N, C-alpha and C positions, 0 to 999 in steps of 0.2 A: 723224221727229217723233213725240213721244209723244201719243197721242190722249187727249182728255178723256173722262171717264165720261159726261158729259152733252153731247152734240153738238147744240147748239140753233141754231147759225147757221153759215153758210159764206161764205167769200170765194173768188174765182176768179182764177187767174193765167192770162193770155192771152199766148201766144207766137206771133208772126207773122213772115211774110216780107213786107215792104212793098216798094214799087217806086219809091222816090225814088232819085236818083243817089247820095246819101250812103248809103242803105241797101245799094245794090249794092256800094259800096266796102267797107262794114263786113263784109258777107258774104264778099267776095273776099279781103280782106287779113286779116280776123279768123278766116277758116276756120270759120265757124259756119253752121248751117242757118237759125236764126232770128236776125234782127237787132233785133227790137223786142219788148218785153213791157210789159204793163199789168196793173193790179189792179182787179177789179170787186167791188162790194159786193152784187151780186145776180146771179142765174142768167141773167137776160135781157141782162146787160151794159149796162143803161141807166145805171148809175153806174160808168163805166169811166174810170180815172184813170192818167195816165202823164206823164213828162217828155218833151215833144216841142215842135215848133214850133207856135205858135198860128195861124200863117198859112202857106200853102204857099210863099210867097216870103220868109218870115221865118226863114231857116235859123239865124241867129245870135240869135234872140229866144226860144229855147226856155225853157219854164217848165212848171209843173204845169198840165195841161189836162184837161178832161173830154172824152174822145174819142167820136166817133161812127163808125158803120159806113162812111159815105161817104168818110171820111178814108183808110181802108184800101183800099176797093174802087173808088175813083173813081166813085162813084154806081152801083155794081153793074156796072161795065164790065170789071173784071179779077178773076180768081180770086185768093184770098189763102190760101195754105197756112197752117194754124194748128194749135196744140195748146192745149187748155184743161184745166186741172186745178182740182178743187174741194177746198178745204181746210176740213175741219170744225173749228169753234172753239166755245169757250164764249161766252156772252154778254159776259162781261167782256173776253175777248180781242178779240172783234169790235169792241167799243166802244173799246178801246185803239187799234186800227188806224184806226178811223173818226175818232177825235179827232186823231190825228197828221196824217191827210190834211187835216183842216180847219185845223189849225195852219199847215201849209205853204201851203195855199190862200190864207190870209189874209195871209201874209207875202210882200209883193211883192218882197223882196230875192232870193228864190230864182230861180236860173236853171239852164239846161242845162249840164252838165259836158262841154262840147264837146271841149276839148283833151285830156281824159282818154280819151275815146272815140277821137279821131283818132290818138293816139299809143299806143293800147293794145297793138298787136302788139309794140312795142318796150319800153314802160314797164310794161306789166301794169296800167295804170290808176293814178290817184292821186286823193287827196281834195282838193277845193277848197271853200273857205268858201261855205256856203249854195248849193251846186250839186249836182245829181244828173244822172246819165244815166238812161235809162228802167229799165235793169236794176238800177242802183245804188239807185234809189228803191224799187223793188219788193223788193230784197233787204233794204234797211234796215227796211222795214215788217215783213217776215217775221222779222227778227232780234228784233223786239219780243216774239214769241211762240214762236220756235223757237231754242233754245239750241245746236242742232247746226250752225247757220250761223256758224262761228267765223272765217272769212276776213273781211277788210274788205269792206264792201258794194261798193266800187268795183272789186274784183278779179274779180267774177263775170261770166260771159257768160250770155246768155239760155239757151244750150244747157246750161250747167252747172247753172243754177237749175232748169230743167225736169227734168234727170236726177234731181235730188234728190227730186222730187215725182211721178215717173212712176207710182207706185202709186195716185195720186189722179187719174189721167187720165180725163176723162169725154167728151172729144170730140177727134177728130183728122181734119182734112179742110179743106174750103173754108169760110172764114168766112161767105161769102154764104149757105151752107146752114144756118147756125146763128143768126146775128144778123140781126134784121129792120132794114130801112132805114126809120126813122121820119121823118127830116127831113134836108135838105141843110144842112150847116154853112156858111152864107154867109160868115161871118167868115173861115173857113179859106181859102175860095176867092177872097178879095178880090184885085183886080188889083194889080200892082206899081205903086207910086207913088214920087215923089221922097222923100216923107216916110218911106216904108218903107225905101228905100235908106239914108237917113240913120240910121234906127234900127238897121239891120243893121250899119253902120259903127261906131256907138256900142256896139252889142252885142259886136262883136269886141274893141273897146278894153276893155270891162269884163271880158271873159273872160280876155284876156291879163294884165290887171292883177291879177285874182284868182289866176290860176295862178302868176304871178311871186311874189306874196306867199306863197302856199302852199309853193312850192319853197324860198323863203328861210327860212320858219319850220322847214321840215324839216331844214335844215342848221345852224340855230342851236342 
């Protein structure tokens, strides 16, 4: 990526190994080291955004969330291998990414591109209306300011995206040693309820419906 003459701001791309069952499946079948990535607007990772489940039992309710350290580390009880890159930007580039995040955050139609991730080893990923996976979201933001990312955003893996920005690596190790634990995300740790089960079922319906519509458009 071509550097700007005036590097006045930075964004941070965080790549992690998380320890949910779905994460283990992604690493095993996708043959990747890192299964999750997020983008932060500050060095301390207080403004850390990604597409993920809003609650630990809401696997099919994924959307844009503001992530906290305890989501990754289970309240500092497990180590989380990670890599962090710092991307220098001009003020206008920074504002462009910030604006796009805010647009998605305000649009409640966006959801997690679960089927694309699930079938990635076979399909190579595919685009779904107003849906992103974590890496697809991050790649799509980077495409706003980096013309070298010419592949569709859904086709990248976290490992591939990290490889492109290795020259900007600023930290590699346990996330617990880098990011401070400011608070517990009580909403994320909410107990399973009948209402949450029903929302998950409806979430699966929405995902399948959108995927079917996307596939139909592809062949028309």
